[in-house]
N, C-alpha and C positions, 0 to 999 in steps of 0.2 A: 650121260654118253658124251664123250669129246672127240672129236676129230681133228687130225693134225692142220695146223695153220695152211692156208691156201687150197685146201679142198673144201668142198660144199659142207657146210656146216648143218647137220641134222641133230637136233636135240630132243630130248625127252619131251620138252615143251611143244614141240610141233605136234606130236602125237597126242598130247593133251588137248591141244587146240581142235585137233580133228575131232576127238572125243566129245569135245563140247558142242561141236556142231551137229551131233547125232544123238538120238534117243536110243540107238541101238543096245539092248541089253547086253550087260556084262555078265559073264558067268560068276557063280559065287565063289569059285577058286580063283583067289587074286593073283595067281601066278600066270592066269591065262586070260586072254582077251578074245572073245568070239565077235566077230562082225560079218554078219549074213550079207550075202549078195542081194541088192535090190530085185524084188519081183513085183513087176508091175501089175500082175495078176492077182497079187495076194491083197485081200482086202484089208487084212490085220497088219500091213507094214506100217512102220513107223512114220509119223508125220512129217520128219525132217531128216534127210540122210545127206551126208556131204557129197555134192555133185562133184565130178571130175575136176571143174575149174576151181572149186572150193579147196579141193586137196593140193592143187598147184599153188594156189595164193597161200595157204598156210604154210607149206614147205617153204616157200620164196621169204615169207616173213622170217621164219626161223634161220634162213640162211643169211638174213640181213642183220641178225641180232650182233651186237658186239661181242667180240671174242675176249675181252676183259675177262681174266679170271679162269678162262679155259686152261684146262690142264691135258698135255699129252701124256698119257700113262705110260707110253712105251718109249718116251724120248728121256735120254739121260739129262740132268741139269747141267748147263754149260759151265764149263770152268775155264779160268783164265790166270795167267801167271802175272799178267800186267794190269793194272786197276784202269789204265787208259783204254785197254781193249775192253774191259768191262763196262766202262761208260759208252765206248763207241757203240758196242753191241745193242745198247738200250736206247740210244737216241730216237727219238719218234716225233718231235716237233718239226713240222714242213718247214724245208728252207727255200724261200723264192730266189731266185737267182738275179735279184734286181741291183740297180746302181748301187744302193746303200749297202747291202751284204757283199757285193764283189768287191767295193771299194775296201770296206773294212778286212776282207779275206786277203786281199792282196797285200795290205800293210803287214799283217801277220805272217803272211808267207814269206815276204822279203826281209823278215827279221827273225829268223831261226833262234839266233842267240837269245832273243827276248823270251821266246818260247821255253827255251832249255832253262834260263835264269828263273822263270816264274815256276817251272815244274820242280825245280830243286827246292824251291821255298814251300811248294805245297806238299813234297815228300812225307813229312811227318803226319800231316793232317787230311790227306786226301781220302785215304781208305775209309777213316772215321765219317767224314762228310757224306760220301758214298752210302755207307750203310744207313745213315740217318735218313737220307732221302729216300731209299729203298723201303724202309720200316713204314714211311708213311704214303708209300705208293705215289709220289710226286714224280715229275719229269726228272730224269737223270741229267737232263742238260743244265739243272740248277747247280750241279757240282761245279760247273765252269763259271759261274756267276763271281766268285772271288777274283778271278783273272780280270775281269771288266772292272770291279770295283776296286781293288787293292793291289793286283799283282801278287796276290796271296802275301802280302806284307802284314802281319798282325799290328804292326806299329804306324801303319799308314796313318796319316791325317791330313784332311782335304781342306779346301778353301771353303767349304760349306759347313765346317764343325763336324765332319763325320771322321769316325775313328775306327780302327780295327779291320780285320778281313772281310766284313760284311759292311762295313762303313755306315755304321749307325750314327745319327745325329743325336745330341742328348735327350730331347724331347721323345723320339722314338724309341730310344734306348730305355726311358724310364717307362714308357708305356706298354713295352715287352718286359718289363720287370729285370732289366740289367742294371744291376747296382753302380753308382758312380760316387765316389767319395774320395778323399785326399789319399787314402791307401790303396784304392782298387778302382779299377773301371772294367765292368764287365763287357763293355763294347769290345774289348781287347781279347778277352777271355775266349778262346777259341771254342771250347765245349759250350759254354753258354752262349756265346754270340750265334752260334751254329744253331742251337734250339731256338732262339728267339727269331733268327732270320726266317726258318722254315714255318715259324708260328705266323709271322708277319705276311710271308708269302702265301699260306694257306688261307689267311683271313682275305688278302686280296683277291685270291681265286675266287672265292665265294661271293664276295662283294661285287665283283665285275663279272658276273654271270658265268663264270666258268671259262673264260678267255685267258689262256695264259700269256699270252704276249700282252695283253693290256695289264695284266698282274704284275709282270716283270716291268713294264714301263711305269707303273705305280709305285713299284719298290724304288725307283730312281727319282722320281718326281713328286710321289704322294698320291694317294687315291683321290683326293679332292680335285688335284688337275686333271687327273685322266676323266673322272666323273663329269667335270665341267665340260671336257672336250666332247665326251659321249653325248651328253645333253644337247650341245650345239649342233651335232650332227644330226642327232633325231628331228630336232626341230626344223632342220633343213631337208629332212627326208635324205639323208646320207647315209652310207654304211658307217658302222661303228667298229670295225676291226681297226686293229693298231695301225697299218699302213694308211687307213683314212683319216686318222686323227691329226689335229692341228696340235702339236705338242711343242715344248721348248726345244731348241736345237741338240742340247745335250741328251734329251730322253730320245730324240728321233734317231741319235747315233748309237743310243746304248742298246737296244734290243737287236740292231743289225751286228753289233759286236759280238754279242753272246752267239747269235746265229752263225757269223762266220767262223768263230771258234768250234762251233758244232760241225760245220761242214768240213773245216780243215782236219778235223779229227777223224770224221767219218771217211774222208777220201784223201788221208795223210800220203797213200802211196801215190796217187795221182798228182798231188801237188809237191811231192818228194819233200815232205817235212817230216823230220824225226821228233818223236816226242820222248824226252828223257823217260827211261823206264822206272816205273814205281811199282814195287812188289804188291800183288793183290792178297795182302794179309794184314792183319792188325798189327799196328806198328807203335799204339800208344794205349795207355790205361788211365783211368781217372781215379785218384787215390785222394780220399778225404784225410786231412790231419787233423779234423775236428776242433783244435783250438789254434789261437794265434801262434805263429812259430816264424822265427828268424828264417829267412830264405837260405842264407849261408848254412844254417843248421840243417835244413831240409835237403840241401844239397849234398852234405856230408853223409846224410842217412840214406840218400839215393844213390850214393857213389858216384855223383857227377860234379864237373865243373860248375862253380856258382853260377856263372853267366849262361852256361849251357842249360841248365834247369829253368833260369829266369827267362831266357828266350823262348822255351816251350809253354811259358806261363807269363805272357806280356801282360796279362790283366793287372798285375801286382806293380803298382806306381811307385811303393817304397821298398824297403829293404825288410819288410815282414809283412804277413797277411793282415788283413783289417782285423782289429780286436773283436768285431762282430760278425765276423766272417764275410764272405766264404772263405774256406781254408783248404779248398781243392787244388791237388796238382796233377797236371798232365806229365807223365814220366815214360819213357821207352818201356815198352810192354815186357822186355826181359830183365827190367829192374823193378817192377812193380812189386811182386812177393816179398822181395827182400826189404823194400822200402816200407812197405805195411808193416812188416814185422819189427823193423827197427823203431818206426813210430810208436808201435805199443809198447815198446820197453822203455820208450823216454818219459822221465819225469817231467812235471810241470816246471819246476825250476831250471830245467836245462833247456826249454824250448826258446826263452827269451832272456836277453841282459837288461837288467834294470839298474837306474841310478836313482840314488835318494838326493833329492835337492832341497836345501832349506831357503824358503824365501828370504831375501834381503831387501833393505830400504830401497825403494825406487824400482824394484822389479815389477814387471807387468807379466800378465799371462802369456801376452803376444811375444814379448822379449824372450821369455824362458823357452817358449816353442821354437822360436827361430834359432836359439842358440844351440838346442839339442835336436834341430831338425825334425820336428814332430809338428803335427797340426794343433792348433789350439783346440779343435774340438776332441782330438785325442787326449790332451790332458785333462780337459772337463770330464771326458768319460772315465777315464781310468781312476780320477780321483774324485769323482762324484762332486765337481763343483758346478753350480749353477750360475750363469752369467760370467762376468771377468774378475769377479773380487776374490782376491787373495789377501793374506795378512801376513805381516813379517814374522819370521820364525815358523812359518806353516811348512811342514814337511811333505814334499810333493814326489810321488813315484814317476819316473820318467823313463820310458822305454828307449833302449838304445842298441845300435846294431853291435853284433860280436865281431865284426871286422871293420876296418877304415871304410868310411862311405864312399870313398872313391872306387873301391874294389866292386862295388855294386854298379857296375858301368851300365845297367839297363834300367835304374830308377828313372822317374821323370825328370828330376832335377839335372842328373848326369847326362841323360840323352839331350835335353836342352841346352846344356853347356857345349856339348859335342856339336851340335847344330849351329850354335851361335858363333863358335870359333873356327868353322868350317872356312878356309881361304876362298875368297871370291875375286879370283884374277888379281889385278894390281891394285884393288881397293884398299881402304884404310878403314879398320874397325873403330867405330866410336862406340862408347856407352852412353846411354840416355836413361835417367831415372824418371819413371811417370810421375807426373804431378796431377793433383785432383782436377778432372775437367778435361785430361787430355784424351785425345781419341788416335788411333793409328793413322786415321786420314790427315788430321793436323800434323801430325810428327812427319809423315811421308812428304807432305808438301813443304814444310820446313826444311827438312834435310834434302829435298829435291831428289827423292827415290820413288820407285815404283811400290804403290800400296801393297800388291800382291807379294813382291819380293820382300818388302819389310815384315810382313806377316810370315813369310816361308823362313827368313832368317831366323825367327824367333819361336818356331814351332807353333805358330798360330795361325787361324783363319782371320781373313779381314774384317769379318764380323765379330770375333772374339772382344769381349769387354776387358779393360785395362784397369788394374788396381794401382793405386798411389803406392809408389816404393819399388815398382816392379821394374827390372833392368832389362833395357832393350839393347841389342847389339844392332848397330846400323853400319853398313859397308857403305862408303863414299868415296867418290873420286876426290883427288887432291884438290883442297878448297883454293880459292883465290878470292881476293878482295878487289881485284882490278874490274872496273866496269868500262865497258866499250860502248861507244855510240850513245852514251848518256852523260847526264850531269850528277857527280856525286857531292853530296854535303854531309858534314859531320852534324850528327843529330846527338843530343844528350837525352837519354829516356829514363825517367823514374819508375820503377817497378811498383806495380800495383798488386792489391791483394787477388790470389788467383792467378796471376801471371805465371807462364812457364817460358823456357827459352823457345820452345817450339811454336807457342801462340805469338811471341813477340817477333820471331823471325818470319813468321806467316803474314803478321800485320805489316811488316816493313820490307817484305819481299826480299828477305836476306837469308844467308845460310847460318844455321846454328852454329857450326864449327867457326864461322867467321866472327860470329858474336863472342864466343868463347876465347878466341885468339886475339880480338881486339881487347878484351877486357882481363885476359888472364885469368879465365873462370874455370873451376872444375866442373864439368857438366854433371858430376855424380852427386854435387851439392844443391840444395835448394836455393834459389832466389829468395831475397828478403824485401819485404814491402819497403818503399823508400830508397832502395839501392839504386845509385845511378848507373847506367849503362852507356857506354860510348858506342855509337852506331854509325856506319859510313852508308848512307842511302843513296840510291839513284833516284833523284826526285822525279825523273821523267816517267818512272814506273810506279811510284808510290801515290 
């Protein structure tokens, strides 16, 4: 028996509890329970009958039982036209009106254009995410977490090497089975990363004794850090709730941001904030193509623009799916059935374009891969090659894109080029080729640019490793060789093994572009050991 919310809850369990307090006989007919009035003069009365106080206690305990799972059989299920209203109705985490939450809420309230921009990005995916959260009976507030993490940008990449809507770092992505290869990055796959994020949050919730705020904090900074903070507080006999823990500044603001968004959604009329409406109905469907396929071909079968399909499937780094999968595509729900039918009618030979390449003298596997814009691993896998050994006249099958590679604007390489070429005020773009031993920090110091800026210009995080041969875009102010308040001397320096322009510039406290200018060097070419360089050095600084 269930009673409506806000009424006194009287469950059958209360009656059972009462029955357990009494040895009063029950009639053999199980549809009827007989409880005799106590008769103090009856010598055969039961040894234990529930007293009036015990009755009150039992009913009180029943009333205090959680209502989770209670169903009001007389109440119709709530229906919503807008998914934001669906979320708002289910918000349940308590929101303290403290300085941290109010500060974050005020910022969001003062930037309604930001809320609208984020909501438009969320439109294809939010209903799917809400459904996944409800299936697991997790707090609906988690549907707002991608706003805090990535502003609902599936291509977002942060300074901590985190990627995708849910901002997984590589290690945590691997831990929760998000595949990451040259072809595919599951951290940006909306369906796969949502599953992984909810798996991770469920794990954190159990690990942190069922405290959702601590679990959300741990999602940002890792469970180890939160567990250590809890341990410190327990040792000092202090509370272990989120607000009492000593956590990194970013994490201390992270949970308030989520609660601020929740508060703003719950009281949107009060704060005069309009949320861009999103229909409360399925918007996408996930279709498995089952085998490797060119994304342009998939777009044709789905009757979509190439980059429109790629935008909904940001996990694909290249112009085709990974040969070893996955091959799943998110498509608008109204295109799902025709896409599936067209896939079933497609022959294997139509899925991909291939080139037969015959190895020539001097060829290397890496050179062939670079020429055809595929990975070495892909060539090895497709042609069953172990190691890097190939022989002259050996025929290799090389996958090629069905359209010009520039048409696939959302591949990893094309996104990087767009990022690197984005104009930075009046600065001048330089191209630097990474040498063995280079680090972003060394290069930033040599060019006198900010480390985080250098990383951002190149679609990287400051901690990302560098590979020799990688081209970096560096935006610098107009260089000058004039030195003021110092003594400048001409120095001849002979290049040594392992030297790079960045290292030499850092050593002599000069600018890479100045070295190139003084010596008429092409910064794209490698320095040669023994090469003499002319430097103008401020000896008061060196």
